VOMI-45082 format. One line per 10 residues: their letters; for each residue x, y, z of N, C-alpha, C. Coordinates in steps of 0.001 Angstrom, whole numbers, m for minus. Atoms other than C-alpha are relative to their C-alpha. Example, Ala and Ser with C-alpha at 12.3 -4.5 7.8 and 13.67 -1.06 7.14 Angstrom:
BEGIN
as = 890:m1190:0:12300:m4500:7800:900:1200:0 ~ m820:m1190:m60:13670:m1060:7140:m770:1090:730
END
This chain:
BEGIN
mallgrillp = m1197:m841:433:m145627:51335:m165146:1122:1158:750 ~ m661:m1864:m1225:m144586:54434:m162672:810:m1537:1198 ~ m176:557:132:m143317:51462:m160867:1027:m535:m327 ~ m1190:619:954:m141545:49399:m163434:1209:1597:m8 ~ m642:m1831:515:m139499:53574:m163922:421:m31:1560 ~ m570:m691:m990:m138629:54167:m160446:981:m1469:m33 ~ m571:1698:m341:m136800:50034:m160490:1031:1135:m1885 ~ m1143:143:975:m135048:50809:m163713:201:1320:m838 ~ m839:m1201:m97:m134732:54474:m164627:2044:m126:672 ~ m501:m162:m785:m133083:54352:m161912:1654:m225:102
aviagilsga = m450:991:69:m130470:51450:m162214:770:154:m1953 ~ m161:870:1047:m130161:51839:m166028:932:2048:587 ~ m543:m701:242:m128949:55285:m165579:1989:190:1372 ~ m936:830:m55:m126378:54113:m162825:1069:m452:m548 ~ m954:1258:610:m125355:51310:m164324:777:243:m1052 ~ m789:m1158:925:m123984:53574:m167324:790:184:249 ~ m741:m510:m857:m121897:55663:m164927:452:m1217:147 ~ m1324:1062:m785:m120415:52594:m162973:864:m667:m1165 ~ m384:416:850:m119507:50864:m165801:873:143:m1334 ~ m1118:m894:149:m118159:53534:m167399:1470:341:364
lltglqhiev = m901:m629:m1080:m116173:53887:m164093:743:m1158:m163 ~ m488:1351:m158:m115217:50281:m163994:981:m128:m1018 ~ m963:207:1018:m113866:49976:m167839:998:762:233 ~ m1524:m1501:m70:m111413:53395:m167311:208:m857:1119 ~ m1117:381:m1145:m110345:51801:m163685:881:m1596:m603 ~ m498:516:m95:m109597:48721:m165177:771:m39:m1153 ~ m912:m46:852:m107330:49853:m168037:1089:920:631 ~ m798:m237:m609:m105497:51048:m165058:1496:m922:486 ~ m1226:898:m504:m103511:47739:m163613:m1122:m1507:m674 ~ 794:1206:294:m106599:44736:m164752:618:293:m1477
ipliyqaetf = m359:790:1151:m106352:44662:m168149:1354:145:m357 ~ m1602:323:99:m102575:45870:m168681:736:m1479:509 ~ m284:2290:m480:m102405:41818:m166479:320:m475:m847 ~ 762:954:845:m104419:40580:m168527:1101:m306:m1792 ~ m749:110:1737:m102202:41709:m172471:994:m393:580 ~ m1389:740:m675:m99105:40730:m170004:256:m1203:m485 ~ 99:1126:83:m100126:37583:m169611:m324:m742:m1084 ~ m119:405:2016:m101251:36753:m172953:662:m337:m704 ~ m1057:284:70:m98276:36791:m174028:993:m1045:706 ~ 167:901:m528:m97423:34350:m172262:m272:m1121:m538
ensaaavhah = 725:1693:485:m100166:32020:m173158:m62:m224:m1611 ~ m365:486:2255:m99951:32630:m177646:1707:m300:258 ~ m967:960:335:m95747:31377:m176623:m69:m1157:210 ~ 989:1759:344:m97029:28124:m175031:m965:m243:m985 ~ 815:390:1077:m99170:27918:m177404:194:m91:m1287 ~ m550:223:1194:m97480:28387:m180315:1337:m471:m61 ~ m1379:962:m950:m94467:26391:m178841:m892:m1068:m380 ~ m21:1436:m334:m96445:23726:m178367:m957:m260:m1700 ~ 1074:886:986:m99009:23905:m182185:1446:164:m1131 ~ m774:731:653:m94845:23403:m183492:381:m917:119
dheaagglea = m252:1003:m85:m94256:20914:m182116:m607:m1124:m393 ~ 1433:950:564:m97630:19066:m182642:213:448:m1282 ~ m161:114:1440:m96785:20136:m186056:1148:m1169:m391 ~ m1293:1054:172:m93787:19060:m186281:360:m1889:202 ~ 619:1234:m276:m94624:15396:m184895:m1219:m583:m913 ~ 978:57:1014:m96896:15213:m187928:m1654:m278:555 ~ 1508:m182:119:m100408:16210:m186267:m691:773:m879 ~ 188:m1330:877:m100938:19261:m188561:111:m1075:m1363 ~ m497:19:951:m101423:18238:m191771:1153:897:m1240 ~ m611:m1179:824:m98877:20696:m194515:m960:845:m409
gapesepwap = 71:m996:951:m100533:23509:m195308:m1160:83:740 ~ 1240:m373:m310:m103592:23000:m193248:m138:1289:1044 ~ 317:m1113:m1524:m104308:25894:m190586:m1430:m53:1054 ~ 383:129:m1191:m105413:25375:m187394:m1192:1384:535 ~ 646:m1065:m101:m108749:27614:m187036:53:m78:1930 ~ 163:m423:m749:m109240:29270:m184297:m1733:847:412 ~ 1410:115:m134:m112069:30499:m182197:77:2308:m562 ~ 425:m1175:m470:m113169:34684:m182481:m11:404:672 ~ m347:m560:m1628:m111752:37028:m180111:550:1922:m369 ~ m433:m1312:178:m111737:40825:m180409:724:712:m778
ddgiertait = m1408:m887:21:m108656:42931:m181838:m220:1177:1343 ~ m539:m1327:m1132:m106615:44772:m179431:m668:1157:m766 ~ 536:m1439:436:m107994:48010:m178843:m899:672:m204 ~ 1049:m130:m273:m110829:49510:m179818:m610:m542:m305 ~ 817:1341:364:m112660:46548:m180725:m218:m290:1669 ~ 105:950:m989:m111805:44920:m177842:m418:857:1774 ~ 681:m412:m714:m112334:47663:m175577:m1511:397:m29 ~ 1565:m269:m206:m115795:48904:m176984:m812:m1551:633 ~ 1340:1262:m679:m117001:45173:m175942:m186:54:1596 ~ 610:209:m770:m115569:45596:m172645:m875:913:448
llanivaavg = 1113:m1527:m688:m117590:49003:m171895:m914:m1004:240 ~ 2246:1817:64:m120957:46380:m173289:m249:m555:1068 ~ 103:806:m736:m120061:44210:m171175:175:m22:1507 ~ 65:m150:m1675:m119317:45666:m167529:m955:1184:m439 ~ 1018:m693:m180:m122606:48349:m168374:m595:m1043:m8 ~ 1089:769:313:m124804:45580:m169379:m80:m1452:1574 ~ m161:709:m994:m123264:43392:m166248:m511:1150:1349 ~ 671:m906:104:m123811:47007:m164477:m1313:618:297 ~ 1265:422:58:m126684:47139:m165095:m1273:m715:1227 ~ 997:727:m509:m128395:44224:m163841:432:73:1479
falllsvafv = 185:372:m744:m126375:44093:m160960:m1374:1723:931 ~ 137:m1283:m297:m127859:48014:m160342:m1393:66:222 ~ 1683:698:151:m131781:46633:m160878:m387:m287:1450 ~ 498:571:m1293:m130955:44589:m157788:237:1297:1567 ~ m62:m1709:m1043:m129821:48052:m155453:m1753:m4:m570 ~ 1534:m786:194:m133180:49379:m157565:m896:m267:1386 ~ 1138:790:m1210:m135598:46862:m156070:162:315:1427 ~ m104:m426:m1867:m134017:46842:m152354:m551:1552:m383 ~ 353:m1693:m641:m134372:51066:m152517:m1203:171:m795 ~ 1509:m436:m58:m137846:50810:m154007:m603:m1107:1555
llsakgrsvv = 424:1288:m370:m138680:47465:m151445:2:1526:1963 ~ m107:m372:m1632:m137708:50156:m148393:m260:750:327 ~ 564:m1000:m51:m138661:53202:m149544:m1917:m294:m274 ~ 1636:791:m367:m142346:51467:m149433:m604:m528:1779 ~ m194:m136:m1134:m141846:50932:m146119:137:997:829 ~ m630:m2150:m746:m140689:54924:m145172:1413:311:347 ~ m1396:277:57:m137084:53749:m145515:527:680:m790 ~ m294:27:2204:m135669:55791:m148438:1406:m79:800 ~ m1232:m142:248:m131677:55665:m149025:718:471:m817 ~ m166:m712:732:m129553:58464:m149721:1523:m962:m59
wrggllwgla = m703:693:572:m126276:58050:m151269:1214:m244:1183 ~ m774:707:m905:m124180:57644:m148268:m344:m1413:740 ~ 354:1109:m520:m126194:54649:m147320:192:m554:m1312 ~ m156:695:1525:m125811:53348:m151216:1554:m758:1030 ~ m1264:628:m637:m122370:52906:m149935:677:m1048:495 ~ m152:753:m997:m122702:50840:m147525:m1010:m1598:m1381 ~ 132:865:752:m124956:48932:m150023:422:m594:m1083 ~ m1334:m80:1115:m122048:49161:m153016:801:m935:872 ~ m540:1094:m746:m120158:47040:m150075:m477:m1038:553 ~ 185:1447:m466:m122328:44871:m148965:26:m873:m1736
gfgifnlapa = 10:916:2124:m122669:43811:m153818:1304:m49:474 ~ m1712:635:325:m118601:43619:m152838:138:m787:372 ~ m287:1019:247:m118585:41730:m150836:m519:m1625:m449 ~ 1267:1200:224:m121556:39299:m151766:1035:m85:m1325 ~ m1009:930:1153:m119728:38933:m155146:1204:527:m520 ~ m1519:302:431:m116369:39463:m155363:967:m582:1537 ~ m478:781:m2057:m115061:39340:m151801:m143:m1911:594 ~ 62:1246:m584:m116802:36596:m150633:1225:m1492:m629 ~ 99:1058:1354:m116319:34552:m153810:2100:17:m413 ~ m1421:m93:m52:m111929:35599:m154176:412:m435:1410
lglppelpgs = m851:1329:m825:m111195:33748:m150979:m173:m1324:m158 ~ m548:1584:364:m111712:30008:m152384:420:1056:m1356 ~ m477:3:1779:m111689:31260:m156427:437:1462:103 ~ 81:m1122:508:m109376:34174:m156570:416:630:m1048 ~ 262:m569:1824:m109185:36489:m159938:1069:m1002:m685 ~ m1598:1268:1180:m107098:33736:m162643:751:1513:m892 ~ m863:m291:1477:m104537:35619:m165117:m21:m1394:m1192 ~ 220:1731:1002:m105117:33491:m168591:935:m867:m200 ~ m517:658:352:m103314:31230:m169190:432:m1057:2042 ~ m261:712:m1893:m103654:29811:m164668:m705:m973:120
eaaaldgrqg = 473:928:214:m103956:26532:m164106:m1687:273:1872 ~ 1012:102:m1784:m107787:25814:m162044:m729:m1051:m462 ~ 768:842:m552:m110454:23236:m161397:m868:49:m1188 ~ 870:m186:1041:m113083:22434:m164061:m940:946:521 ~ 335:m1198:667:m115314:24702:m164765:m900:36:1001 ~ 1761:3:m945:m119003:23499:m163284:456:m33:1088 ~ 47:m61:m837:m117895:22751:m160442:693:1477:1348 ~ m161:m1846:m365:m116100:26554:m159926:m1560:985:264 ~ 1632:m492:219:m119693:27583:m161125:m935:30:1280 ~ 1437:402:m1447:m121817:25858:m158417:986:403:1132
wwiltvvlta = m218:209:m1389:m119548:26650:m155533:234:1547:260 ~ 222:m1429:71:m119273:30431:m156641:m1798:441:m275 ~ 881:m3:m289:m123043:30345:m156736:m1289:133:1153 ~ m338:656:m1316:m123154:28626:m153628:602:1028:1594 ~ m851:m1412:m1709:m121124:31296:m151536:m516:1331:m971 ~ 528:m916:890:m122874:34357:m154026:m1851:m38:1421 ~ 1731:106:m892:m126562:32967:m151916:46:93:1514 ~ m136:m462:m919:m124970:32467:m148643:52:1158:234 ~ m557:m905:m661:m123285:35183:m148201:m1073:1249:m232 ~ 1492:m1339:230:m126325:37360:m149371:m1002:m361:758
lglgliafar = 848:549:m713:m128336:35638:m146895:732:601:1519 ~ m871:m503:m1797:m125827:36286:m144082:m486:1050:534 ~ 160:m1662:m487:m125469:39702:m144748:m1291:209:725 ~ 1682:m921:m557:m129269:40174:m144200:m383:m511:320 ~ m9:151:m1484:m129378:38057:m141551:374:802:720 ~ m819:m1145:m1243:m127178:40183:m139795:m734:1551:m293 ~ 57:m1245:336:m127875:43417:m141143:m2190:771:311 ~ 1303:m74:m247:m132405:42663:m141025:m203:m373:1233 ~ 1384:996:m947:m133354:40108:m138730:m92:862:1114 ~ 658:m222:m1700:m135397:40521:m135244:m806:m1116:235
pvyvralgvi = m267:m1260:m1063:m135246:40061:m132845:1847:146:147 ~ m1571:131:509:m131039:40572:m132528:80:m746:180 ~ m787:961:34:m130171:37317:m131541:126:m1221:m1060 ~ 213:1052:1322:m131246:35885:m134722:638:539:m1173 ~ m1825:m974:1116:m127981:38448:m136289:428:m872:m336 ~ m1327:1855:28:m125637:35541:m134763:m226:m666:m710 ~ m345:594:710:m126867:33413:m136895:714:m290:m1485 ~ m132:m1149:760:m126416:35866:m139898:1859:m1105:m1021 ~ m854:581:580:m122686:33816:m139528:365:m960:m652 ~ m276:1664:264:m123463:30120:m140327:m166:529:m1250
plviphviga = 21:m110:1275:m124193:30814:m144064:1594:697:m68 ~ m648:m1110:m84:m121255:33842:m144021:707:m1354:m104 ~ m1010:867:408:m119028:30605:m143310:486:m1470:m856 ~ 111:1537:309:m120357:27208:m144760:444:227:m1481 ~ m1296:m65:1565:m118707:27769:m148443:1075:m61:409 ~ m1365:410:m486:m115570:27905:m146940:225:m789:721 ~ 386:1578:m1333:m116000:25389:m144103:344:m908:m1623 ~ m388:839:1845:m116539:23307:m147946:1201:m228:m296 ~ m1288:m349:1292:m113849:24235:m149759:m150:279:m1187 ~ 87:m387:1804:m113597:26130:m153441:373:m1503:m381
papehhggla = m943:871:691:m112657:23566:m155793:1414:876:m120 ~ m1619:m545:m53:m109055:23377:m156663:779:m946:m964 ~ m593:980:1319:m107013:22156:m159644:1397:m921:781 ~ m762:1334:233:m104910:18950:m160068:1464:750:1049 ~ m1043:m800:m25:m101682:21822:m159954:168:1257:m614 ~ m262:m2533:m161:m101494:25832:m158722:1290:283:m1378 ~ m593:m381:275:m99764:27792:m160540:m662:272:m1460 ~ 520:m410:963:m100115:29138:m164060:1201:427:m1437 ~ m1128:m210:797:m98003:30489:m167097:765:819:467 ~ m432:m645:m800:m97762:33629:m165603:1417:372:824
pqemaerfvy = m232:m1137:m1061:m95112:35388:m162788:m1063:m509:1447 ~ 774:53:m804:m96315:34461:m159164:m433:832:1 ~ m172:m1992:m169:m95862:38443:m158992:m630:270:m374 ~ 2192:m906:688:m98702:38898:m161340:m746:m49:m131 ~ 756:611:m578:m100629:36811:m160586:m490:180:1128 ~ m121:m1061:m608:m100912:38884:m157578:m333:1255:135 ~ m239:m1224:669:m100590:41873:m158724:m1742:m390:0 ~ 1469:7:942:m104138:40939:m160789:m1263:m783:1492 ~ 1093:370:m784:m105667:39489:m157824:m512:1901:905 ~ 254:m1236:m474:m105463:42741:m155794:m65:1236:m373
aslatsaafw = 310:m1010:981:m105707:45280:m158582:m1822:m684:234 ~ 1384:m418:265:m108881:43704:m159336:m904:m704:958 ~ 813:m1452:m1801:m110270:44082:m155747:m1048:299:75 ~ m196:m1233:m80:m109259:46945:m155767:m1262:310:m482 ~ 613:m816:885:m111086:48279:m158837:m1161:m355:184 ~ 1701:779:m607:m114217:45901:m157925:m469:765:690 ~ 571:m1403:m1252:m114794:48004:m154376:m279:929:m760 ~ m241:m1605:136:m114253:51284:m156161:m1590:m225:m674 ~ 1776:322:335:m117007:49981:m158420:m849:m4:36 ~ 534:577:m1457:m118729:48693:m155993:m1113:1342:980
lalgaltafa = m67:m1347:m824:m118829:52028:m154014:m1136:566:m1235 ~ 936:m1082:996:m119993:53999:m157043:m697:m604:m577 ~ 1126:36:540:m122919:52006:m157983:m664:317:604 ~ 1355:22:m1089:m124716:51792:m154876:259:1653:792 ~ 876:m1845:m740:m124221:55957:m154187:m303:m383:m1050 ~ 713:m297:941:m124681:56217:m157868:m1726:m564:445 ~ 1809:243:m304:m128443:54213:m157502:m282:255:642 ~ 1298:m487:m1065:m129439:55667:m153896:m168:1358:m509 ~ m298:m1820:845:m128265:59612:m155736:m787:m125:m573 ~ 1756:m439:996:m130846:58909:m158449:m1086:m1030:422
hgrlarfrrg = 1311:555:m554:m133503:56488:m156604:m861:1661:992 ~ 341:m554:m798:m133392:60056:m154161:m158:1527:m1276 ~ 386:m1884:933:m133423:62692:m157749:m1115:m475:m102 ~ 1595:m669:665:m136349:61511:m159135:m700:m513:859 ~ 1274:782:m712:m138511:60256:m156298:m314:1830:521 ~ 507:m1260:m195:m137933:64430:m155738:m1214:170:m1062 ~ 296:m465:1138:m138173:65316:m159062:m2206:m499:m183 ~ 692:1059:215:m141322:62392:m158598:m1215:1401:886 ~ 933:m879:m1227:m142991:64898:m155908:m630:1299:m50 ~ m327:m1306:518:m141924:68332:m157349:m1469:m113:m833
rtspa = 996:150:840:m144285:67050:m160590:m1618:m36:839 ~ 1263:60:m869:m147391:66280:m158190:m300:742:874 ~ 246:m1270:m1124:m147291:69097:m155559:m1026:575:m675 ~ 1325:m1634:1355:m151238:71833:m156567:1305:897:145 ~ m630:m1255:112:m149319:74406:m157486:m236:1162:1154
END
């Protein structure tokens, strides 16, 4: 139970704070761009529905059912915040396990070292996949979902393996082998749609890519630093409680 607390508590603290930070940062540029893109998507859907109804595709007076979606405003923001916190706690658990393992080997990680771990997390989960599958606005053309998911998972696993070899492999020459898994997914190439583009203007799509990556980078740096800081503070607190009076 003590080991579980050493892993879980710092992850929960860092995840809540970082998830809230991510939500706030997303409201600066990312979410407004999504809202703008949805206006293009909704307009195109309305035109399509009107044309379909005019062609006799819908019975008169029979409304078309739509999937549930949260209302814009507080409801959507609350769901976004909850999703971000859950994801942040999950990522923080990965960092927390790594920090506990390093502590067991006598290597503590301070918040400055946590920044490097956060930077690695950004590279693994955001930057490397974005080289083949950049963040997309609603209404963008995309390849089949199963193909994109498979390539994303492959890229994350191999990038983590490559960075792990570069950072921790012994002897030193083995570190050079870490480059190989880093490039394999990009040699294979991400699945591409038959037609590129989308409903939103290209300039908006490019802004969304840069805004998403910048926001994710800030999130990961905060997550790494906060997780490491929480580990250090809790470790000092435990030592203070167990030290003789």
